[in-house]
C-alpha positions in Angstrom: 34.7 80.1 139.4 31.0 80.4 138.5 28.9 77.8 140.3 26.9 75.4 138.0 28.7 76.6 134.8 29.1 73.8 132.3 32.7 72.8 131.5 34.3 74.4 128.3 35.8 72.4 125.5 39.4 73.2 124.5 38.4 75.1 121.3 35.9 77.3 123.2 38.4 78.0 126.0 41.0 79.1 123.5 38.6 81.4 121.7 37.6 83.1 125.0 41.3 83.5 125.9 41.9 85.2 122.6 39.0 87.5 123.1 40.3 88.3 126.6 43.6 89.3 125.1 41.8 91.5 122.6 39.9 93.2 125.4 43.2 93.9 127.2 44.6 95.5 124.0 41.3 97.5 123.5 41.4 98.7 127.2 45.0 100.0 126.7 46.7 97.5 129.0 50.5 97.8 128.6 53.5 95.7 129.5 53.9 97.8 132.7 50.3 97.6 133.8 49.3 96.0 137.2 46.4 93.7 137.8 44.9 95.7 140.7 45.1 99.0 138.8 43.6 97.6 135.6 40.9 95.4 137.1 38.3 98.3 137.6 38.7 99.1 133.8 38.1 95.6 132.6 35.8 93.8 135.1 32.5 94.9 133.5 33.5 93.8 129.9 31.7 90.7 128.7 35.0 89.3 127.4 36.3 89.5 131.0 33.2 87.7 132.4 33.5 85.0 129.7 36.4 83.6 131.6 34.6 81.9 134.5 37.6 81.4 136.7 39.2 84.4 138.5 42.6 82.6 138.7 42.5 82.0 135.0 41.7 85.7 134.4 44.8 86.7 136.5 46.9 84.1 134.7 45.9 85.4 131.3 46.5 89.0 132.4 50.0 88.1 133.7 50.9 86.2 130.6 49.7 89.2 128.5 51.9 91.8 130.2 54.9 89.4 130.1 54.7 88.9 126.3 53.2 92.2 125.2 56.6 94.0 125.1 58.0 91.4 122.7 54.8 91.5 120.6 54.9 95.3 120.4 58.6 95.2 119.3 57.8 92.6 116.7 54.8 94.6 115.4 57.0 97.7 115.2 59.7 95.8 113.3 57.2 94.4 110.9 55.5 97.7 110.4 58.9 99.4 109.8 59.9 96.7 107.3 56.6 97.1 105.5 57.0 100.9 105.5 60.5 100.5 104.1 59.3 98.1 101.4 56.5 100.5 100.4 59.0 103.4 100.3 61.4 101.5 98.1 58.5 100.8 95.8 57.7 104.5 95.7 61.3 105.2 94.8 61.3 102.7 92.0 58.1 104.2 90.6 59.7 107.6 90.7 62.8 106.3 88.9 60.6 104.7 86.2 58.8 108.0 85.7 62.1 109.9 85.5 61.6 111.8 88.8 64.5 110.1 90.4 68.0 110.6 88.9 71.6 110.9 90.1 70.9 114.5 91.1 67.8 113.8 93.2 67.7 115.0 96.8 65.3 114.2 99.6 63.9 117.8 99.3 63.4 117.6 95.5 61.7 114.2 95.8 59.5 115.3 98.7 57.9 117.9 96.4 56.6 115.2 94.1 55.9 112.3 96.6 54.9 114.0 99.9 51.2 113.3 99.2 51.8 109.6 98.8 51.0 107.7 102.1 54.2 105.7 101.7 56.3 108.8 102.0 54.9 109.8 105.4 55.0 106.2 106.7 58.7 106.6 107.5 60.5 109.2 109.6 62.8 111.8 107.9 66.0 110.0 108.8 64.8 106.7 107.4 63.6 108.4 104.2 67.0 110.1 103.8 68.8 106.8 104.2 66.7 105.0 101.6 66.9 107.8 99.1 70.7 107.8 99.4 70.7 104.0 99.1 68.8 104.3 95.8 70.5 107.4 94.4 74.1 106.4 95.3 74.4 103.8 92.5 73.0 106.3 90.0 75.4 109.0 91.1 78.3 106.6 90.9 77.3 105.5 87.4 76.9 109.1 86.3 80.4 109.9 87.8 82.0 107.0 86.0 80.3 107.9 82.8 81.4 111.5 83.1 84.9 110.4 84.0 85.0 108.1 80.9 83.8 110.9 78.7 86.4 113.3 80.2 89.2 110.7 79.6 88.0 110.1 76.0 87.9 113.8 75.3 91.4 114.3 76.9 92.8 111.4 74.9 91.3 112.8 71.7 92.7 116.3 72.4 96.2 114.9 73.1 96.0 112.9 69.8 95.1 116.1 68.0 98.1 117.9 69.5 100.4 115.0 68.5 99.0 115.1 64.9 99.5 118.8 64.7 103.1 118.5 65.8 102.7 120.4 69.0 106.1 120.3 70.9 108.0 121.9 73.7 108.3 125.2 71.7 104.6 125.5 70.8 102.6 128.5 72.0 98.9 128.4 72.9 98.3 131.9 71.4 99.4 130.7 68.0 98.0 127.2 68.0 94.5 127.7 69.4 93.1 129.2 66.2 94.5 126.3 64.1 92.9 123.8 66.5 89.6 125.6 67.0 87.7 123.9 64.2 88.7 120.4 65.2 86.0 118.2 66.8 88.6 116.9 69.3 89.2 120.5 70.4 85.5 121.3 70.8 84.9 118.1 72.8 87.0 119.5 75.6 85.4 122.1 78.0 86.7 125.6 77.2 88.1 126.0 80.6 90.3 122.9 80.2 91.7 123.4 76.7 94.6 125.7 77.5 95.3 123.7 80.7 95.6 120.5 78.7 97.6 122.2 76.0 100.2 123.6 78.5 100.4 120.2 80.3 101.1 118.4 77.0 103.8 121.0 76.1 105.4 120.6 79.5 105.4 116.8 79.0 107.0 117.1 75.7 109.7 119.4 77.2 110.3 116.9 80.0 110.5 114.1 77.5 113.0 116.0 75.4 115.1 116.8 78.5 115.0 113.2 79.5 116.1 112.1 76.1 118.9 114.7 76.1 119.9 113.5 79.6 119.9 109.9 78.4 122.1 110.9 75.4 124.5 112.8 77.6 124.6 109.8 80.0 125.3 107.4 77.1 128.0 109.8 75.7 129.7 110.0 79.1 129.6 106.2 79.5 131.2 105.9 76.0 133.9 108.4 77.0 134.5 106.6 80.2 134.8 103.2 78.4 137.3 104.8 76.0 139.3 106.2 79.0 139.3 102.8 80.6 140.5 101.1 77.4 143.2 103.7 76.9 144.4 103.4 80.5 144.4 99.6 80.2 146.4 99.8 77.0 148.8 102.2 78.6 149.2 100.0 81.6 149.8 97.0 79.4 152.4 98.9 77.4 154.1 100.0 80.5 154.2 96.5 81.9 155.5 95.2 78.6 158.2 97.9 78.5 159.1 97.1 82.1 159.4 93.4 81.3 161.5 94.2 78.2 163.7 96.5 80.2 164.1 93.9 82.9 165.0 91.3 80.3 167.5 93.6 78.7 169.1 94.4 82.1 169.3 90.7 82.9 171.0 90.0 79.5 173.3 93.0 80.0 174.2 91.7 83.5 174.8 88.2 82.2 177.0 89.5 79.4 179.0 91.7 81.8 179.5 88.7 84.1 180.8 86.7 81.2 183.2 89.5 80.3 184.5 89.5 83.9 185.0 85.7 83.8 186.9 86.0 80.5 189.1 89.0 81.4 189.5 89.3 85.2 191.2 86.2 86.7 193.3 87.7 89.5 191.8 87.9 93.0 193.7 91.1 93.7 192.5 92.9 90.6 191.7 96.6 91.1 188.4 98.2 89.9 190.2 101.4 89.2 192.6 99.6 86.9 190.2 97.3 85.2 187.2 99.7 84.6 188.8 101.4 81.6 189.8 98.1 80.1 186.4 96.6 80.4 184.8 99.6 78.8 186.9 98.9 75.7 185.3 95.5 75.1 184.7 95.2 71.4 181.3 93.6 72.0 180.3 96.6 74.2 179.6 94.4 77.2 181.5 96.7 79.5 179.7 99.8 78.5 176.0 98.6 78.2 173.6 101.4 78.9 171.4 99.0 80.8 174.0 98.9 83.6 175.1 101.9 85.6 178.6 102.3 87.0 177.7 101.3 90.5 176.1 98.0 89.3 179.2 97.2 87.2 181.5 98.0 90.1 179.5 95.8 92.5 179.5 92.9 90.0 183.3 93.4 89.6 183.9 93.3 93.3 181.6 90.2 93.7 183.6 88.5 90.9 187.0 89.3 92.5 185.7 88.2 95.9 184.7 84.8 94.4 188.2 84.5 92.8 189.8 85.2 96.2 187.5 82.7 98.0 188.3 80.1 95.3 192.1 80.8 95.7 191.9 80.4 99.4 190.1 77.1 99.1 192.6 75.9 96.5 195.5 77.0 98.8 194.0 75.2 101.8 193.5 72.1 99.7 197.2 72.2 98.6 198.4 72.6 102.2 196.3 69.6 103.3 197.8 67.5 100.5 201.4 68.6 101.3 201.1 68.1 105.0 199.9 64.5 105.0 
């Protein structure tokens, strides 16, 4: 500290500290500099001497190297942001002049803008990124517009083919001359006309085949329903015939049993003897076609067995009565 130096007020002390920092910047002091290495470079500078206290000088130096890296990074970011903003302004000016379109490349734009300081303020990679950022929406818009135009032209071409009755049997070689003067035909690129025509014809053929297949399917379903109805009717008729036959058989059996009750009353009756007699029944009960010979014989024997059993029961009852 200088002897006899008057004390500094706060404002003056702050100004001298700022000038000291400016000196360090001017002398090329970096965040990696050391006090003992830099001291010979700065000790004769008036801004160095303006700080009367050596400890204060060292403190300001140490503070500078600690914060300088952050300051440099901040300055770099700010400079880059400013350069980007300027470059974007340059791109907007080029777009307004018509120099920037959806087909613009960095190389084509450089030919027109390289002399502008805003162009060289950024590195090539940054320029390419910002050019793509600006051109991409234009390119997308152009692609969407081209796609819409293509779709409209294709739709118009297909409508023309429909109006002209083009179908699965139509041929390009015959139809192209008839279509050539139509606006909808001319709106389609020459390379695409035959392609779209053949695609349309193929669609018509596929649609026709699909309709034919649907008709065949419907016809098959109709025939299937008819077969099912016919089978159901036949089944119902068979069931009805079976019920009718069963009823007739039951009636025939009941009539035959009535005949046996009326005619055969002896428990020792013989089937061989009675079979011809029963067949001669005037009502035909002994010769009904619903009953075969084996059935009639079985019924006869069952009837005789019942007569025998009844006779035995009656005889036993008589014996019990007599033997009391």
